[in-house]
FIBA-511995 format. One record per residue (C-alpha): x negated, y negated, z. Coordinates in steps of 0.25 Angstrom, whole numbers, padded with zeros to 4 digits, always signed. Each point is the difference from the previous one (the first is absolute). Example, Ala and Ser with C-alpha at 12.3 -4.5 7.8 and 13.67 -1.06 7.14 Angstrom:
<recs>
-0049+0018+0031
-0006-0014-0002
</recs>
This chain:
<recs>
+0008-0134+0068
+0006-0006+0012
-0006-0005+0013
+0010+0001+0011
-0007+0001+0013
+0002-0003+0014
-0015-0001+0005
-0009-0013-0002
-0011+0001-0010
-0013+0001+0006
-0010+0000-0012
+0000-0007-0014
+0005+0007-0012
-0007+0003-0012
+0006+0005-0013
-0009+0007-0011
+0005-0008-0011
+0008-0013-0004
+0013+0004-0007
+0012-0005-0008
+0013+0005-0003
+0010-0006-0009
+0013+0007-0003
+0012-0003-0008
+0013+0008+0001
+0012-0001-0009
+0013+0005+0004
+0013+0000-0009
+0012-0004+0008
+0012+0008-0004
+0011-0007-0006
+0010-0005+0010
-0010-0001+0011
-0009-0010+0007
-0011+0002+0010
+0005-0004+0013
-0013-0002+0008
-0010-0005-0011
-0006-0010+0010
-0005+0012+0008
-0011+0001-0011
-0006-0014+0003
-0012+0002+0009
-0012-0009+0001
-0011+0001+0010
-0015-0004-0003
-0012-0004+0008
-0010-0011-0004
-0014-0002+0003
-0008-0012-0003
+0012-0006-0007
+0001+0012-0010
+0010+0011+0001
-0007+0013+0002
+0011+0010+0004
+0014-0001-0005
+0013+0008-0002
+0011-0007-0008
+0012+0006-0006
+0012-0007-0007
+0010+0003-0011
+0007-0006-0012
+0013+0005-0006
+0001-0001-0015
+0013+0004-0005
+0002+0014+0005
-0015+0002+0004
-0005-0002+0014
-0015-0003-0002
-0008+0002+0013
-0014-0004+0001
-0010+0003+0011
-0014-0006+0001
-0009+0005+0010
-0015-0003+0002
-0011+0002+0010
-0012-0009-0005
-0009+0002+0013
-0005+0013+0005
-0004-0004+0015
+0011-0005+0009
-0005-0005+0013
+0008+0004+0013
+0006-0014+0001
+0006+0001-0014
+0005+0014+0001
+0014-0004+0003
+0001-0008-0013
-0005+0013-0007
+0010+0009+0007
+0011-0010-0004
-0004+0001-0015
-0001+0015+0000
+0013+0002+0008
+0007-0009-0010
-0004+0009-0011
+0005+0012+0008
+0013-0008+0003
+0002-0002-0015
+0000+0015-0002
+0011+0002+0010
+0010-0010-0007
+0013+0007-0004
+0008-0008-0011
+0015+0001+0001
+0009-0001-0012
+0014-0005+0001
+0011+0000-0009
+0004-0014-0006
</recs>
């Protein structure tokens, strides 16, 4: 899901459920190549309410030998988003959408 919109939000938002997604992707890097833009994987946006993270999308990577290990951790621990915090919600949702648009580039060593 993505929320790229031009108009201002007029009403609060309510999700039916809280949700969590935790994904790990392992990619074998071919011999003689490296990932030129691995840092594009690193995305970190969250929103805290009352001192506690309630919305988050965070992705990061590790390279272990010839394996690129990508982790994406995403959660929405509240179901009601007031109009004043809608932009924070939208930022987290769009971070997840942006992660799905990352194209990795392999370059020869």
